C-alpha positions in Angstrom: -13.3 -2.6 10.1 -15.5 0.6 9.3 -19.3 0.9 9.8 -21.1 -0.1 6.5 -23.5 2.7 7.2 -23.8 6.1 9.1 -26.5 7.9 10.8 -26.5 11.3 9.5 -27.4 14.4 11.2 -29.5 17.2 9.3 -27.1 19.6 7.3 -26.3 22.7 9.4 -26.9 25.9 7.1 -23.9 28.2 7.9 -25.3 31.7 8.8 -24.6 34.4 6.1 -24.2 37.1 8.8 -22.1 35.9 11.9 -23.1 37.8 15.0 -20.8 38.3 17.8 -21.5 34.9 19.4 -20.8 33.1 16.0 -17.2 34.9 15.9 -16.6 33.7 19.3 -17.3 30.1 18.3 -14.8 30.8 15.6 -12.2 32.0 17.6 -12.6 29.2 20.0 -12.4 26.5 17.1 -9.1 28.4 16.0 -7.7 28.2 19.6 -8.9 24.5 19.9 -7.0 23.4 16.6 -4.0 25.1 17.6 -4.1 23.4 21.1 -4.4 20.0 19.5 -1.7 20.6 17.1 0.6 21.7 20.0 -0.4 18.7 22.0 0.4 16.1 19.2 3.8 17.8 18.2 2.5 17.8 14.6 3.2 20.7 12.4 0.9 20.9 9.2 3.0 23.6 7.7 4.2 22.5 4.2 7.7 21.2 3.9 9.3 21.4 0.7 11.9 18.9 1.8 9.3 16.1 1.8 9.9 15.6 -2.2 13.5 15.2 -1.2 12.7 11.9 0.4 12.0 10.4 -2.9 15.4 8.3 -3.7 17.2 8.4 -7.0 16.4 5.0 -8.7 19.7 3.5 -10.3 19.3 0.7 -12.5 22.5 -1.6 -12.4 24.0 -3.3 -15.3 22.5 -6.8 -15.4 24.8 -8.4 -18.1 27.4 -9.9 -16.0 25.6 -12.1 -13.6 27.0 -14.9 -11.3 24.4 -17.4 -12.3 22.2 -17.7 -15.5 18.9 -19.6 -15.9 17.6 -19.7 -19.6 15.7 -21.9 -21.9 17.4 -23.7 -24.8 15.3 -25.9 -27.0 12.9 -28.1 -24.8 15.3 -27.5 -21.7 15.7 -25.1 -18.9 19.3 -24.8 -17.9 21.1 -23.2 -14.8 24.6 -22.4 -15.0 27.4 -20.3 -13.6 28.9 -17.4 -15.5 31.8 -19.5 -16.4 29.6 -22.2 -18.0 29.5 -25.0 -15.4 26.3 -26.3 -15.4 24.4 -26.4 -12.2 21.1 -28.0 -13.1 18.8 -28.8 -16.1 15.1 -29.9 -16.7 12.4 -30.1 -19.1 10.4 -26.8 -20.0 7.2 -28.9 -19.5 8.4 -30.0 -15.9 8.4 -28.4 -12.4 11.4 -25.9 -12.2 11.2 -25.2 -8.6 14.5 -27.4 -7.8 16.4 -26.0 -10.9 15.5 -22.5 -9.3 16.6 -23.2 -5.8 19.9 -24.8 -7.1 20.4 -21.8 -9.0 19.7 -19.5 -5.8 21.9 -21.5 -3.8 24.6 -21.2 -6.5 24.7 -17.4 -6.1 27.4 -16.0 -3.9 26.3 -13.5 -1.1 25.8 -10.0 -2.7 25.7 -11.8 -6.5 23.1 -11.9 -9.1 20.8 -14.3 -11.0 19.9 -13.6 -14.5 16.6 -15.3 -15.7 16.1 -15.4 -19.4 13.1 -15.2 -21.5 10.3 -17.6 -21.4 7.5 -19.3 -19.1 8.8 -21.2 -16.0 6.3 -23.3 -13.9 7.1 -23.9 -10.2 5.6 -25.9 -7.7 5.8 -24.5 -4.0 7.5 -27.5 -2.1 9.7 -25.6 0.3 8.1 -25.1 3.9 9.4 -21.8 5.6 8.0 -21.2 9.2 7.5 -17.6 9.8 7.2 -17.9 13.7 10.2 -18.8 16.1 8.3 -21.9 17.3 8.2 -23.3 13.8 4.8 -22.7 13.1 2.8 -20.4 10.5 4.4 -22.3 7.8 4.2 -20.7 4.2 5.2 -23.1 1.2 7.1 -21.3 -1.6 8.6 -21.7 -5.0 11.8 -19.8 -4.4 13.3 -19.5 -1.0 15.8 -16.9 -0.5 17.4 -17.4 3.0 20.2 -15.4 4.6 21.4 -13.9 1.3 21.6 -10.6 0.0 21.3 -10.8 -4.0 19.9 -9.6 -7.1 17.5 -11.3 -9.4 16.8 -9.8 -13.1 14.6 -11.1 -15.8 14.6 -10.3 -19.2 11.7 -8.0 -18.9 7.8 -7.8 -17.9 5.9 -10.4 -19.8 9.2 -11.8 -21.3 10.4 -13.4 -18.0 7.2 -15.1 -16.6 7.4 -17.2 -13.4 4.1 -19.0 -12.9 2.9 -21.0 -9.8 2.0 -24.6 -10.9 -1.8 -25.8 -10.3 -3.0 -27.1 -7.2 -0.4 -25.6 -4.9 -2.3 -23.6 -2.7 -5.2 -24.2 -0.3 -6.3 -23.0 3.3 -4.2 -25.5 5.1 -1.3 -25.1 2.6 -0.5 -21.4 2.2 1.8 -20.1 -0.4 4.0 -17.3 -0.9 5.7 -17.8 -4.4 9.1 -16.0 -3.4 10.1 -15.9 0.4 13.1 -13.7 1.2 14.1 -13.5 4.8 16.7 -14.7 7.5 16.7 -18.4 8.6 16.1 -17.9 12.4 13.8 -15.7 14.5 16.3 -13.2 15.4 18.7 -13.9 12.0 19.0 -10.7 10.0 17.6 -10.5 6.4 19.3 -8.8 3.5 21.4 -5.7 3.5 20.8 -5.1 -0.3 18.1 -7.1 -2.6 16.7 -6.6 -6.0 13.7 -8.3 -8.0 13.5 -6.5 -11.6 12.3 -7.0 -14.9 10.0 -10.0 -14.7 6.6 -11.3 -14.1 5.3 -13.4 -11.3 1.9 -15.1 -11.8 0.1 -16.8 -9.0 -2.2 -18.8 -11.3 -5.2 -17.9 -8.8 -7.7 -19.7 -11.2 -6.0 -23.0 -10.7 -5.7 -22.8 -6.9 -8.3 -23.4 -4.1 -9.2 -19.7 -3.8 -10.3 -19.2 -0.1 -10.2 -16.2 1.8 -6.4 -14.9 1.7 -4.3 -15.4 4.7 -1.9 -12.9 6.1 1.6 -13.3 4.6 0.5 -15.0 1.3 2.0 -13.1 -1.4 3.9 -13.3 -4.6 6.8 -11.8 -2.8 7.1 -11.9 0.7 10.1 -10.3 2.5 10.8 -10.5 6.3 13.4 -10.4 8.9 15.6 -7.3 10.0 16.6 -5.8 6.5 17.4 -2.8 4.5 17.8 -1.6 0.8 15.4 -3.8 -1.0 14.7 -2.7 -4.6 11.8 -4.1 -6.4 11.2 -2.3 -9.9 9.7 -3.2 -13.4 7.6 -5.9 -12.3 4.2 -7.4 -13.1 2.4 -9.1 -10.2 -0.5 -11.0 -11.2 -3.3 -13.5 -10.0 -2.2 -13.7 -6.3 -4.4 -15.5 -4.1 -2.9 -13.0 -1.6 -0.9 -9.8 -2.0 1.0 -8.9 -4.9 4.2 -7.7 -2.8 4.1 -7.8 0.9 7.2 -6.2 2.8 6.5 -7.6 6.1 7.8 -7.6 9.7 7.9 -11.4 10.3 11.1 -12.5 12.0 13.6 -10.2 13.6 12.4 -6.8 12.5 11.1 -4.5 9.7 12.3 -3.2 6.4 14.5 0.1 6.1 15.2 2.1 2.8 12.9 0.1 0.6 12.0 1.3 -2.9 9.0 -0.3 -4.9 9.3 1.4 -8.5 7.4 0.9 -11.6 5.5 -2.1 -10.5 1.8 -3.2 -11.5 -0.3 -5.6 -9.4 -3.4 -7.2 -10.9 -6.4 -9.5 -9.7 -5.0 -10.1 -6.3 -7.0 -11.4 -3.3 -5.6 -9.2 -0.7 -3.5 -6.1 -1.2 -1.7 -5.2 -4.2 1.1 -3.7 -2.4 1.7 -4.1 1.5 4.5 -2.4 3.4 4.1 -3.4 6.9 5.9 -1.3 9.6 8.6 -0.2 6.9 10.7 3.0 7.7 12.0 5.4 5.1 10.6 3.3 2.4 8.7 4.5 -0.9 6.4 3.2 -3.6 6.9 5.1 -6.7 5.0 5.0 -10.1 3.1 2.1 -9.5 -0.4 0.6 -9.9 -2.8 -1.9 -8.6 -6.0 -2.9 -10.6 -8.9 -5.4 -9.3 -7.3 -6.2 -6.0 -9.0 -6.2 -2.7 -7.0 -3.1 -1.5 -4.8 -1.3 -4.0 -2.2 -0.2 -1.4 -1.7 -0.7 2.5 0.7 1.3 4.7 0.6 -0.6 7.9 2.0 0.1 11.3 1.7 -1.2 14.7 0.2 -0.2 18.2 3.4 1.6 19.1 2.9 4.2 16.6 2.8 6.9 19.2 6.4 6.1 20.4 8.4 4.5 17.7 10.4 6.7 15.4 8.9 8.3 12.3 8.0 5.9 9.7 8.6 8.0 6.7 7.0 6.2 4.3 5.5 7.4 1.0 3.6 6.5 -2.1 3.6 8.9 -5.3 2.1 8.6 -8.6 0.1 5.6 -7.5 -2.9 4.5 -9.4 -5.8 2.0 -8.4 -9.4 1.2 -8.5 -9.4 -0.3 -5.2 -9.2 1.2 -1.6 -5.9 2.6 0.0 -5.5 2.1 3.6 -3.1 3.7 6.1 -3.1 2.0 9.4 -1.1 3.2 12.5 1.5 5.0 10.3 3.0 7.9 12.1 4.4 9.7 9.2 3.2 9.2 5.6 3.0 11.2 2.4 0.5 10.3 -0.4 1.1 12.5 -3.6 -0.2 12.2 -7.0 -2.7 9.5 -6.0 -5.2 8.7 -8.6 -7.7 6.4 -7.0 -11.2 5.6 -8.2 -13.2 2.9 -6.2 -16.4 3.4 -8.2 -16.4 -0.1 -9.4 -15.1 -1.7 -6.2 -17.2 -3.5 -3.8 -17.1 -2.6 0.0 -14.4 -0.1 -0.7 -14.1 3.0 1.8 -11.8 5.3 -0.5 -8.7 6.4 1.6 -9.2 4.8 5.0 -6.5 6.2 7.6 -6.6 4.8 11.0 -4.5 6.4 13.9 -2.3 7.8 10.8 -0.3 11.0 10.8 0.5 12.3 7.4 -0.5 14.3 4.4 -2.0 13.9 1.0 -1.1 16.2 -1.8 -2.1 16.8 -5.6 -4.2 13.6 -5.5 -7.7 12.6 -7.0 -9.9 10.3 -4.7 -13.2 9.0 -6.0 -15.8 6.6 -5.1 -19.2 5.9 -6.1 -21.5 8.8 -5.4 -24.6 6.4 -5.6 -23.7 4.3 -2.6 -25.3 6.2 0.5 -22.9 5.0 3.1 -19.2 4.8 3.9 -18.5 2.4 0.9 -19.3 5.3 -1.1 -17.1 7.9 0.5 -13.8 9.2 -0.9 -12.3 9.0 2.5 -12.6 7.4 6.0 -10.6 8.9 8.5 -11.1 7.8 12.2 -9.4 7.1 15.7 -6.6 9.6 16.5 -5.7 10.2 13.0 -4.2 13.6 11.8 -4.2 14.3 7.9 -3.7 17.4 5.8 -5.0 17.2 2.3 -3.7 20.0 0.1 -4.7 20.5 -3.5 -6.8 17.4 -3.9 -9.8 16.4 -5.7 -12.3 14.4 -3.6 -15.7 12.8 -5.0 -18.0 10.3 -3.4 -21.1 10.3 -1.3 -18.9 11.7 1.5 -16.0 13.9 0.8 -13.8 14.1 4.0 -15.4 11.8 6.6 -13.6 12.4 10.0 -15.0 10.5 12.9 -13.4 9.3 16.4 -10.8 11.8 17.5 -9.4 12.7 14.2 -8.2 16.0 12.9 -8.2 16.7 9.3 -7.2 19.9 7.5 -8.1 20.4 3.9 -6.4 23.4 1.8 -7.2 24.4 -1.7 -9.3 21.1 -2.4 -12.4 20.5 -4.6 -15.1 18.1 -2.9 -18.2 17.0 -4.8 -20.4 14.9 -2.3 -24.1 14.7 -2.1 -23.8 12.9 1.4 -21.6 15.8 2.9 -18.6 17.2 1.6 -17.2 17.8 5.2 -18.9 15.1 7.5 -18.3 13.8 11.0 -21.3 11.6 11.4 -20.8 7.9 12.9 -22.8 5.7 15.1 -20.3 6.2 17.9 -19.6 9.5 19.8 -17.1 11.7 17.8 -14.6 14.3 19.1 -13.3 15.0 15.4 -12.2 18.4 13.7 -12.3 19.5 10.1 -10.7 22.8 9.2 -11.2 23.7 5.4 -9.4 26.6 3.9 -9.5 27.8 0.1 -11.6 24.9 -0.7 -14.5 24.6 -3.3 -17.5 22.3 -2.6 -20.3 20.8 -4.4 -23.3 18.9 -3.2 -24.2 19.1 0.5 -21.5 21.2 2.4 -21.4 20.0 6.0 -22.9 17.2 7.9 -21.8 17.7 11.6 -22.5 15.3 14.6 -22.8 16.8 18.1 -19.2 16.6 19.7 -17.3 17.4 16.3 -16.1 21.0 15.1 -16.0 22.3 11.6 -14.1 25.3 10.6 -14.0 27.0 7.4 -12.0 29.9 5.8 -12.8 31.2 2.5 -14.4 28.0 1.0 -17.0 28.7 -1.7 -19.6 26.6 -3.4 -19.0 25.8 -6.9 -20.8 27.5 -9.7 -22.1 25.4 -12.4 -23.1 26.9 -15.8 -26.6 26.2 -17.1 -26.5 23.8 -20.4 
C-alpha cells in the first residue's frame, strides 16, 4: 500500500535572514494554502462543537431479559423469562445449536442474557454476503432480520469460544453475523452486544492470511444504532469487530465503547463506510492494524461521514482510508514493536487529529518507521500532538497537512515530502517544536513554517 522505502532529498537549511525574494515565496505559499482550502471547501478552523459529536453512553438494565442462557451443573440451558425450556446441552458439547435456538426465541427488540461460563461453539451456519449467494462465511451465532440486545455477565465471566478446526482458507468464519437476510433487506434499527468475551481460538484454526469479512463480530446491511460495549475480542484470525457495508447499505449512529481487541490477524476495529459513528475508550494490542476507518471511492461526493475515535490505544498501525470527515483525539499509538507498520496512514482522508501521541520506531530508516504517512488527496490537521519516528509528518502525493502546536522528534525529517513518485504536497507548521532533522523537501512540494523552534536539550 505504501512504499517500503523513500528516496530522500538533502535537507534544505532554512535561511536565518530572509531577503525580499524569500518573503515573496512565503507570501506565495500562504496564498497557495488559502487557494487549496477554498477549492476543497475545507475549513481547518477549530470547531468546539466537534466534541459534542460524542454520544452519551447509557447502559440499560439487563436483569429482565426475554431469554436466558446459563450453566447449571454439567448442562447449558436456554429458557424463556417465564421458565419455558428452549434447549439444553452438555457443557462439554457444541453449543451452537442451543445459541441459535435462543436467538430465534428472542422477539424483535428483545434481549438475551448469557450467564457466566465458557461456551464452545462450532460455526455450522452458512451466510452468503453477496446477492448471488456467493462470498459465504460460516458463523456460530447468526442474527438475521432482527433488532435485539445480547448481554453477558461480564468480560472474562461470559466467554464464547470458537471450537477447534472451524476455519480454513476455503471455509471462512465470522463468529457472530448480524444483518438482513436478502441483498436489499435492512438490518437492525437497534442492537447491543455487551459484557462478554469472544475468543476466536486462533491457535486451533488453520491460520492463513485473513480474508475480508472475517471477524468475531461482523455487522452488515443498512442499519442504525448499534451499541457494542464492555467487550473483549481476542484471537481472531480476522478482525475483532467489523462494522461492514455488506448487503443493503452502511451503519449509522454506531457506538463502540470500552472494547479491547487482542491478537487479531487483521484489524482490531474496522468501521467500513459508517456514518456518525464513534469508537470511544478502546484499545487494540498485537493486531495487524489497531483501527481502520474505511470509506469508498465516492468520498468526494457522499455526505459527511462524521466518524471518530477518542481515547484509543494501540501498538499497531491506524488507517483512515477515503473517509471525508474524521476526528481522532487523545490517541496513543506506539508502533515501535510492530512489523511493517506505517504509523497513522491517511489516504484521501479529510479530518483532524488532536491531543494525540503517535510514535514509531526511529531506527527503521524508511516509511515503516514513520509516525505518519499521508498521501493521495488527503487533507489533515494535527493540533497539539506529539509525533515521533524516523519521519514525523510525511506528506506525499497531493496531500495538504497543517500542524499546530505539535512536538516532533524525527531523525529522518520532522516535515517530510519525499517519495519515489512526483509530489505536489504541502505542509504548513505553526507554533511547533522540532528535534532531529527539520525538513526534507522534494521538488514540487511546499513547506511553510510560522514560529516553529528547535527543541533545546539540556546537557547531562
